[in-house]
TIRO-2110 file (N, C-alpha, C; in Angstrom, 1 decimal):
// TIRO-2110
76.4, 78.8, 61.4, N, 1, A
76.9, 78.3, 62.6, CA, 1, A
78.4, 78.8, 62.7, C, 1, A
78.8, 79.1, 64.0, N, 2, A
80.1, 79.5, 64.1, CA, 2, A
81.0, 78.3, 64.3, C, 2, A
82.3, 78.5, 64.3, N, 3, A
83.2, 77.3, 64.4, CA, 3, A
83.2, 76.8, 65.9, C, 3, A
82.6, 77.5, 66.8, N, 4, A
82.6, 77.0, 68.2, CA, 4, A
81.4, 76.1, 68.5, C, 4, A
80.4, 76.2, 67.6, N, 5, A
79.3, 75.3, 67.8, CA, 5, A
79.5, 74.0, 67.1, C, 5, A
78.7, 73.0, 67.6, N, 6, A
79.0, 71.6, 67.1, CA, 6, A
78.8, 71.5, 65.6, C, 6, A
79.7, 70.8, 64.9, N, 7, A
79.6, 70.4, 63.6, CA, 7, A
80.1, 71.4, 62.6, C, 7, A
80.4, 72.6, 63.0, N, 8, A
80.8, 73.6, 62.0, CA, 8, A
82.2, 73.5, 61.6, C, 8, A
82.5, 73.9, 60.4, N, 9, A
83.9, 73.9, 60.0, CA, 9, A
84.5, 75.3, 60.1, C, 9, A
85.6, 75.4, 60.6, N, 10, A
86.3, 76.7, 60.8, CA, 10, A
87.3, 76.9, 59.7, C, 10, A
87.9, 78.1, 59.8, N, 11, A
89.0, 78.4, 58.9, CA, 11, A
90.3, 78.4, 59.6, C, 11, A
90.4, 77.9, 60.8, N, 12, A
91.7, 77.9, 61.5, CA, 12, A
92.6, 76.8, 61.1, C, 12, A
93.5, 76.4, 62.0, N, 13, A
94.5, 75.4, 61.8, CA, 13, A
94.0, 74.0, 61.5, C, 13, A
92.9, 73.7, 62.2, N, 14, A
92.3, 72.3, 62.1, CA, 14, A
91.1, 72.3, 61.2, C, 14, A
91.0, 73.2, 60.2, N, 15, A
89.8, 73.3, 59.3, CA, 15, A
89.7, 72.2, 58.4, C, 15, A
90.7, 71.6, 57.9, N, 16, A
90.6, 70.6, 56.9, CA, 16, A
90.7, 69.2, 57.5, C, 16, A
90.9, 69.0, 58.8, N, 17, A
91.1, 67.7, 59.4, CA, 17, A
89.8, 67.0, 59.6, C, 17, A
88.6, 67.6, 59.6, N, 18, A
87.4, 66.9, 59.8, CA, 18, A
87.0, 66.8, 61.3, C, 18, A
87.8, 67.3, 62.2, N, 19, A
87.4, 67.2, 63.6, CA, 19, A
86.4, 68.3, 64.0, C, 19, A
85.5, 67.9, 64.9, N, 20, A
84.6, 68.9, 65.3, CA, 20, A
85.2, 69.6, 66.5, C, 20, A
85.0, 70.9, 66.5, N, 21, A
85.5, 71.7, 67.6, CA, 21, A
84.7, 71.6, 68.9, C, 21, A
85.4, 71.9, 70.0, N, 22, A
84.7, 71.9, 71.3, CA, 22, A
83.8, 73.1, 71.4, C, 22, A
82.7, 73.0, 72.0, N, 23, A
81.8, 74.1, 72.1, CA, 23, A
82.3, 75.2, 73.0, C, 23, A
81.8, 76.4, 72.8, N, 24, A
82.3, 77.5, 73.6, CA, 24, A
82.0, 77.4, 75.1, C, 24, A
80.8, 76.9, 75.3, N, 25, A
80.3, 76.7, 76.7, CA, 25, A
80.2, 75.2, 77.0, C, 25, A
81.0, 74.7, 77.9, N, 26, A
80.9, 73.3, 78.3, CA, 26, A
80.6, 73.2, 79.7, C, 26, A
79.6, 72.5, 80.1, N, 27, A
79.2, 72.3, 81.5, CA, 27, A
80.1, 71.3, 82.1, C, 27, A
80.7, 71.6, 83.2, N, 28, A
81.5, 70.7, 84.0, CA, 28, A
80.9, 70.5, 85.3, C, 28, A
81.0, 69.3, 85.9, N, 29, A
80.4, 69.0, 87.2, CA, 29, A
81.1, 69.9, 88.2, C, 29, A
80.4, 70.3, 89.2, N, 30, A
81.0, 71.1, 90.3, CA, 30, A
81.9, 70.2, 91.2, C, 30, A
82.9, 70.8, 91.7, N, 31, A
83.9, 70.1, 92.5, CA, 31, A
83.3, 69.8, 93.9, C, 31, A
82.5, 70.8, 94.4, N, 32, A
81.9, 70.7, 95.7, CA, 32, A
80.5, 71.0, 95.6, C, 32, A
79.7, 70.6, 96.6, N, 33, A
78.3, 70.9, 96.6, CA, 33, A
78.1, 72.4, 96.9, C, 33, A
77.0, 72.9, 96.5, N, 34, A
76.6, 74.3, 96.7, CA, 34, A
76.3, 74.5, 98.1, C, 34, A
76.7, 75.7, 98.7, N, 35, A
76.4, 76.0, 100.0, CA, 35, A
74.9, 76.2, 100.2, C, 35, A
74.3, 75.9, 101.3, N, 36, A
72.9, 76.2, 101.6, CA, 36, A
72.7, 77.7, 101.5, C, 36, A
71.4, 78.0, 101.2, N, 37, A
71.1, 79.5, 100.9, CA, 37, A
71.4, 80.4, 102.1, C, 37, A
71.0, 80.0, 103.4, N, 38, A
71.3, 80.9, 104.5, CA, 38, A
72.8, 81.1, 104.7, C, 38, A
73.6, 80.0, 104.5, N, 39, A
75.0, 80.1, 104.7, CA, 39, A
75.6, 81.0, 103.6, C, 39, A
75.2, 80.8, 102.4, N, 40, A
75.7, 81.6, 101.3, CA, 40, A
75.4, 83.1, 101.5, C, 40, A
74.1, 83.4, 101.9, N, 41, A
73.7, 84.7, 102.2, CA, 41, A
74.6, 85.4, 103.2, C, 41, A
74.9, 84.7, 104.3, N, 42, A
75.7, 85.2, 105.4, CA, 42, A
77.2, 85.4, 104.9, C, 42, A
77.6, 84.5, 104.0, N, 43, A
79.0, 84.5, 103.5, CA, 43, A
79.1, 85.8, 102.6, C, 43, A
78.1, 86.0, 101.8, N, 44, A
78.2, 87.2, 100.9, CA, 44, A
78.2, 88.5, 101.7, C, 44, A
77.3, 88.5, 102.8, N, 45, A
77.3, 89.6, 103.7, CA, 45, A
78.6, 89.9, 104.3, C, 45, A
79.2, 88.8, 104.8, N, 46, A
80.5, 88.9, 105.5, CA, 46, A
81.6, 89.4, 104.5, C, 46, A
81.6, 88.9, 103.3, N, 47, A
82.6, 89.4, 102.3, CA, 47, A
82.5, 90.8, 102.0, C, 47, A
81.2, 91.3, 101.9, N, 48, A
81.0, 92.7, 101.6, CA, 48, A
81.5, 93.6, 102.8, C, 48, A
81.1, 93.1, 104.0, N, 49, A
81.5, 93.9, 105.2, CA, 49, A
83.0, 93.9, 105.4, C, 49, A
83.7, 92.8, 105.1, N, 50, A
85.2, 92.8, 105.2, CA, 50, A
85.8, 93.6, 104.2, C, 50, A
85.2, 93.7, 103.0, N, 51, A
85.8, 94.5, 101.9, CA, 51, A
85.7, 96.0, 102.3, C, 51, A
84.5, 96.4, 102.8, N, 52, A
84.4, 97.8, 103.2, CA, 52, A
85.3, 98.1, 104.4, C, 52, A
85.5, 97.2, 105.3, N, 53, A
86.4, 97.4, 106.4, CA, 53, A
87.8, 97.6, 105.9, C, 53, A
88.3, 96.7, 105.0, N, 54, A
89.6, 96.8, 104.5, CA, 54, A
89.8, 98.1, 103.7, C, 54, A
88.8, 98.5, 103.0, N, 55, A
88.9, 99.8, 102.3, CA, 55, A
89.0, 100.9, 103.3, C, 55, A
88.2, 100.9, 104.3, N, 56, A
88.2, 101.9, 105.3, CA, 56, A
89.5, 102.0, 106.1, C, 56, A
90.1, 100.8, 106.4, N, 57, A
91.4, 100.8, 107.1, CA, 57, A
92.5, 101.3, 106.2, C, 57, A
92.4, 101.0, 104.9, N, 58, A
93.4, 101.6, 104.0, CA, 58, A
93.3, 103.1, 103.9, C, 58, A
92.1, 103.6, 103.8, N, 59, A
91.9, 105.1, 103.7, CA, 59, A
92.4, 105.7, 105.0, C, 59, A
92.1, 105.1, 106.1, N, 60, A
92.5, 105.6, 107.4, CA, 60, A
94.1, 105.6, 107.5, C, 60, A
94.7, 104.6, 107.0, N, 61, A
96.2, 104.6, 107.0, CA, 61, A
96.7, 105.7, 106.2, C, 61, A
96.2, 106.0, 105.0, N, 62, A
96.7, 107.1, 104.1, CA, 62, A
96.4, 108.4, 104.8, C, 62, A
95.2, 108.6, 105.4, N, 63, A
94.9, 109.8, 106.1, CA, 63, A
95.8, 110.1, 107.2, C, 63, A
96.2, 109.0, 107.9, N, 64, A
97.2, 109.2, 109.0, CA, 64, A
98.5, 109.6, 108.5, C, 64, A
99.0, 109.0, 107.4, N, 65, A
100.2, 109.4, 106.8, CA, 65, A
100.3, 110.9, 106.4, C, 65, A
99.1, 111.4, 105.9, N, 66, A
99.1, 112.8, 105.5, CA, 66, A
98.7, 113.7, 106.6, C, 66, A
98.6, 113.2, 107.8, N, 67, A
98.2, 113.9, 109.0, CA, 67, A
97.0, 114.8, 108.9, C, 67, A
96.0, 114.2, 108.2, N, 68, A
94.7, 114.8, 108.0, CA, 68, A
93.8, 114.7, 109.3, C, 68, A
92.9, 115.7, 109.4, N, 69, A
92.1, 115.7, 110.6, CA, 69, A
91.0, 114.6, 110.5, C, 69, A
90.8, 114.1, 109.3, N, 70, A
89.8, 113.0, 109.1, CA, 70, A
90.4, 111.6, 109.6, C, 70, A
91.7, 111.6, 110.0, N, 71, A
92.3, 110.3, 110.4, CA, 71, A
91.6, 109.8, 111.7, C, 71, A
91.3, 110.7, 112.6, N, 72, A
90.7, 110.2, 113.9, CA, 72, A
89.3, 109.6, 113.7, C, 72, A
88.4, 110.4, 113.1, N, 73, A
87.0, 109.8, 112.9, CA, 73, A
87.1, 108.5, 112.0, C, 73, A
87.9, 108.5, 111.0, N, 74, A
88.1, 107.3, 110.2, CA, 74, A
88.7, 106.1, 111.0, C, 74, A
89.6, 106.4, 111.8, N, 75, A
90.2, 105.4, 112.7, CA, 75, A
89.2, 104.8, 113.6, C, 75, A
88.3, 105.6, 114.2, N, 76, A
87.2, 105.1, 115.1, CA, 76, A
86.2, 104.3, 114.3, C, 76, A
86.0, 104.8, 113.1, N, 77, A
85.1, 104.0, 112.2, CA, 77, A
85.7, 102.7, 111.8, C, 77, A
87.0, 102.7, 111.6, N, 78, A
87.7, 101.4, 111.2, CA, 78, A
87.7, 100.4, 112.3, C, 78, A
87.8, 100.9, 113.6, N, 79, A
87.7, 100.0, 114.7, CA, 79, A
86.3, 99.4, 114.8, C, 79, A
85.3, 100.2, 114.7, N, 80, A
83.9, 99.7, 114.7, CA, 80, A
83.7, 98.7, 113.6, C, 80, A
84.2, 99.1, 112.4, N, 81, A
84.0, 98.2, 111.2, CA, 81, A
84.7, 96.8, 111.4, C, 81, A
85.9, 96.9, 112.1, N, 82, A
86.6, 95.6, 112.4, CA, 82, A
85.7, 94.7, 113.3, C, 82, A
85.1, 95.3, 114.3, N, 83, A
84.2, 94.6, 115.2, CA, 83, A
83.0, 94.0, 114.4, C, 83, A
82.4, 94.8, 113.6, N, 84, A
81.3, 94.3, 112.8, CA, 84, A
81.7, 93.2, 111.8, C, 84, A
82.9, 93.4, 111.2, N, 85, A
83.3, 92.3, 110.2, CA, 85, A
83.7, 91.0, 111.0, C, 85, A
84.2, 91.1, 112.2, N, 86, A
84.4, 89.9, 113.0, CA, 86, A
83.1, 89.2, 113.3, C, 86, A
82.1, 90.0, 113.6, N, 87, A
80.7, 89.4, 113.8, CA, 87, A
80.2, 88.8, 112.5, C, 87, A
80.5, 89.4, 111.4, N, 88, A
80.0, 88.8, 110.1, CA, 88, A
80.7, 87.5, 109.8, C, 88, A
82.0, 87.4, 110.0, N, 89, A
82.7, 86.1, 109.8, CA, 89, A
82.2, 85.1, 110.8, C, 89, A
82.0, 85.4, 112.0, N, 90, A
81.4, 84.5, 113.0, CA, 90, A
80.0, 84.1, 112.7, C, 90, A
79.3, 85.0, 112.1, N, 91, A
77.9, 84.7, 111.6, CA, 91, A
77.9, 83.6, 110.6, C, 91, A
78.9, 83.6, 109.7, N, 92, A
79.0, 82.6, 108.7, CA, 92, A
79.3, 81.2, 109.3, C, 92, A
80.2, 81.2, 110.3, N, 93, A
80.5, 79.9, 110.9, CA, 93, A
79.4, 79.4, 111.7, C, 93, A
78.7, 80.3, 112.4, N, 94, A
77.5, 79.9, 113.3, CA, 94, A
76.4, 79.4, 112.4, C, 94, A
76.1, 80.1, 111.3, N, 95, A
75.1, 79.7, 110.4, CA, 95, A
75.4, 78.3, 109.7, C, 95, A
76.6, 78.1, 109.4, N, 96, A
77.0, 76.8, 108.8, CA, 96, A
76.9, 75.7, 109.8, C, 96, A
77.3, 75.9, 111.0, N, 97, A
77.2, 74.9, 112.1, CA, 97, A
75.7, 74.6, 112.4, C, 97, A
74.9, 75.7, 112.4, N, 98, A
73.4, 75.5, 112.7, CA, 98, A
72.8, 74.7, 111.5, C, 98, A
73.2, 75.0, 110.3, N, 99, A
72.6, 74.3, 109.1, CA, 99, A
73.0, 72.8, 109.2, C, 99, A
74.3, 72.5, 109.5, N, 100, A
74.8, 71.1, 109.6, CA, 100, A
74.1, 70.4, 110.7, C, 100, A
73.8, 71.0, 111.8, N, 101, A
73.1, 70.3, 112.9, CA, 101, A
71.7, 70.1, 112.6, C, 101, A
71.0, 71.0, 111.8, N, 102, A
69.6, 70.8, 111.5, CA, 102, A
69.4, 69.8, 110.3, C, 102, A
70.1, 70.1, 109.3, N, 103, A
69.8, 69.4, 108.0, CA, 103, A
71.0, 68.6, 107.4, C, 103, A
72.1, 68.7, 108.0, N, 104, A
73.3, 68.2, 107.4, CA, 104, A
73.6, 66.7, 107.6, C, 104, A
72.8, 66.0, 108.4, N, 105, A
73.1, 64.6, 108.7, CA, 105, A
72.5, 63.8, 107.6, C, 105, A
73.5, 63.3, 106.8, N, 106, A
73.1, 62.3, 105.8, CA, 106, A
73.7, 61.0, 106.2, C, 106, A
72.9, 60.2, 106.8, N, 107, A
73.4, 59.0, 107.5, CA, 107, A
73.4, 57.8, 106.5, C, 107, A
74.5, 57.2, 106.3, N, 108, A
74.6, 56.0, 105.5, CA, 108, A
75.3, 55.0, 106.5, C, 108, A
74.6, 53.9, 106.7, N, 109, A
75.1, 53.0, 107.7, CA, 109, A
76.4, 52.3, 107.2, C, 109, A
77.4, 52.3, 108.1, N, 110, A
78.7, 51.6, 107.7, CA, 110, A
78.5, 50.1, 107.8, C, 110, A
79.5, 49.4, 107.5, N, 111, A
79.5, 48.0, 107.6, CA, 111, A
79.3, 47.6, 109.1, C, 111, A
79.8, 48.3, 110.1, N, 112, A
79.6, 48.0, 111.5, CA, 112, A
78.2, 48.2, 111.8, C, 112, A
77.6, 49.3, 111.4, N, 113, A
76.2, 49.6, 111.7, CA, 113, A
75.3, 48.5, 111.1, C, 113, A
75.7, 48.1, 109.9, N, 114, A
74.9, 47.1, 109.2, CA, 114, A
74.9, 45.8, 109.9, C, 114, A
76.1, 45.4, 110.4, N, 115, A
76.1, 44.1, 111.2, CA, 115, A
75.4, 44.2, 112.5, C, 115, A
75.4, 45.4, 113.1, N, 116, A
74.7, 45.6, 114.4, CA, 116, A
73.2, 45.5, 114.1, C, 116, A
72.7, 46.1, 113.0, N, 117, A
71.3, 46.1, 112.6, CA, 117, A
70.9, 44.7, 112.3, C, 117, A
71.7, 43.9, 111.6, N, 118, A
71.4, 42.5, 111.3, CA, 118, A
71.3, 41.7, 112.6, C, 118, A
72.2, 41.9, 113.5, N, 119, A
72.2, 41.2, 114.8, CA, 119, A
71.0, 41.5, 115.6, C, 119, A
70.5, 42.8, 115.6, N, 120, A
69.3, 43.2, 116.3, CA, 120, A
68.1, 42.5, 115.6, C, 120, A
68.1, 42.4, 114.3, N, 121, A
67.0, 41.7, 113.6, CA, 121, A
66.9, 40.2, 114.0, C, 121, A
68.1, 39.6, 114.0, N, 122, A
68.2, 38.2, 114.4, CA, 122, A
67.7, 38.0, 115.8, C, 122, A
68.2, 38.9, 116.7, N, 123, A
67.7, 38.7, 118.1, CA, 123, A
66.2, 38.9, 118.3, C, 123, A
65.7, 39.9, 117.5, N, 124, A
64.3, 40.1, 117.6, CA, 124, A
63.5, 38.9, 117.1, C, 124, A
64.0, 38.3, 116.0, N, 125, A
63.3, 37.2, 115.4, CA, 125, A
63.4, 36.0, 116.4, C, 125, A
64.5, 35.8, 117.1, N, 126, A
64.7, 34.7, 118.0, CA, 126, A
63.7, 34.9, 119.2, C, 126, A
63.6, 36.2, 119.6, N, 127, A
62.7, 36.5, 120.7, CA, 127, A
61.3, 36.2, 120.3, C, 127, A
60.9, 36.6, 119.1, N, 128, A
59.5, 36.3, 118.6, CA, 128, A
59.3, 34.9, 118.5, C, 128, A
60.3, 34.1, 118.1, N, 129, A
60.1, 32.6, 118.0, CA, 129, A
59.9, 32.0, 119.4, C, 129, A
60.7, 32.5, 120.4, N, 130, A
60.6, 32.0, 121.7, CA, 130, A
59.2, 32.3, 122.3, C, 130, A
58.7, 33.5, 122.0, N, 131, A
57.4, 33.9, 122.5, CA, 131, A
56.3, 33.0, 121.9, C, 131, A
56.4, 32.8, 120.6, N, 132, A
55.5, 32.0, 119.9, CA, 132, A
55.5, 30.5, 120.4, C, 132, A
56.7, 30.0, 120.7, N, 133, A
56.7, 28.7, 121.2, CA, 133, A
56.2, 28.6, 122.6, C, 133, A
56.4, 29.6, 123.4, N, 134, A
55.9, 29.7, 124.8, CA, 134, A
54.4, 29.8, 124.7, C, 134, A
53.9, 30.6, 123.8, N, 135, A
52.4, 30.7, 123.7, CA, 135, A
51.7, 29.4, 123.2, C, 135, A
52.4, 28.7, 122.3, N, 136, A
51.9, 27.4, 121.9, CA, 136, A
51.9, 26.4, 123.1, C, 136, A
52.9, 26.4, 123.9, N, 137, A
53.0, 25.5, 125.0, CA, 137, A
52.0, 25.9, 126.1, C, 137, A
51.8, 27.2, 126.3, N, 138, A
50.8, 27.6, 127.3, CA, 138, A
49.4, 27.4, 126.8, C, 138, A
49.2, 27.4, 125.5, N, 139, A
47.8, 27.2, 125.0, CA, 139, A
47.4, 25.8, 125.1, C, 139, A
48.3, 24.9, 125.2, N, 140, A
47.9, 23.5, 125.3, CA, 140, A
47.4, 23.2, 126.7, C, 140, A
47.8, 23.9, 127.7, N, 141, A
47.3, 23.6, 129.0, CA, 141, A
46.0, 24.5, 129.4, C, 141, A
45.6, 25.3, 128.5, N, 142, A
44.4, 26.1, 128.8, CA, 142, A
43.1, 25.4, 128.6, C, 142, A
42.1, 25.9, 129.3, N, 143, A
40.8, 25.4, 129.1, CA, 143, A
40.2, 26.0, 127.9, C, 143, A
39.6, 25.2, 127.0, N, 144, A
39.1, 25.8, 125.7, CA, 144, A
37.9, 26.7, 126.1, C, 144, A
37.7, 27.7, 125.3, N, 145, A
36.6, 28.7, 125.5, CA, 145, A
35.2, 28.1, 125.6, C, 145, A
35.0, 27.1, 124.8, N, 146, A
33.6, 26.5, 124.8, CA, 146, A
33.3, 25.8, 126.2, C, 146, A
34.3, 25.3, 126.9, N, 147, A
34.1, 24.7, 128.2, CA, 147, A
34.5, 25.6, 129.3, C, 147, A
34.8, 26.8, 129.1, N, 148, A
35.3, 27.7, 130.1, CA, 148, A
34.2, 28.2, 131.0, C, 148, A
34.5, 29.0, 132.0, N, 149, A
33.5, 29.4, 133.0, CA, 149, A
32.4, 30.2, 132.5, C, 149, A
32.5, 30.9, 131.3, N, 150, A
31.4, 31.6, 130.8, CA, 150, A
30.4, 30.8, 129.9, C, 150, A
30.7, 29.6, 129.7, N, 151, A
29.8, 28.8, 128.8, CA, 151, A
28.5, 28.6, 129.5, C, 151, A
28.4, 28.7, 130.8, N, 152, A
27.1, 28.5, 131.5, CA, 152, A
26.2, 29.7, 131.2, C, 152, A
26.7, 30.8, 130.8, N, 153, A
25.9, 32.0, 130.6, CA, 153, A
25.6, 32.2, 129.1, C, 153, A
25.9, 31.2, 128.3, N, 154, A
25.6, 31.2, 126.9, CA, 154, A
26.6, 31.9, 126.0, C, 154, A
27.7, 32.3, 126.6, N, 155, A
28.8, 32.9, 125.8, CA, 155, A
29.7, 31.8, 125.3, C, 155, A
30.3, 32.1, 124.2, N, 156, A
31.3, 31.2, 123.6, CA, 156, A
30.8, 29.7, 123.5, C, 156, A
29.5, 29.6, 123.2, N, 157, A
29.0, 28.2, 123.1, CA, 157, A
29.4, 27.7, 121.7, C, 157, A
29.5, 26.5, 121.6, N, 158, A
29.9, 25.9, 120.3, CA, 158, A
28.6, 25.8, 119.5, C, 158, A
28.7, 26.3, 118.3, N, 159, A
27.5, 26.3, 117.4, CA, 159, A
27.6, 25.4, 116.3, C, 159, A
END
């Protein structure tokens, strides 16, 4: 075992102290969540396009300084590449916004939402209790089914 792996003794400054060294590879939690795949793909594409555009603009600048005949075609290409790289950056922003609108809503009710929800539940329970009380009151004045109008035809007869 090497001195970087757990439990090994090294020959360095802390060799005789009995402390175990920290491993060479230590996992640390990420500071931010990972970007969604479509957003990450468009971001990588945009970075590559911008890198090529900056390289092309730099080459165009040096060709212009040397008064080379290639400066004009490279300049036109740099202008086109600037338009394309602007589109690439906008694509990242649009893709991120689209992702957030489709999948990004992680709703956790706040205390205000919780109190509203509890108030709606209480109102619903009160309404249900009023309906049940009204149904009981209305049922007392009804004609029982056995003595109702269909009892002459043999339906709902008491057995």
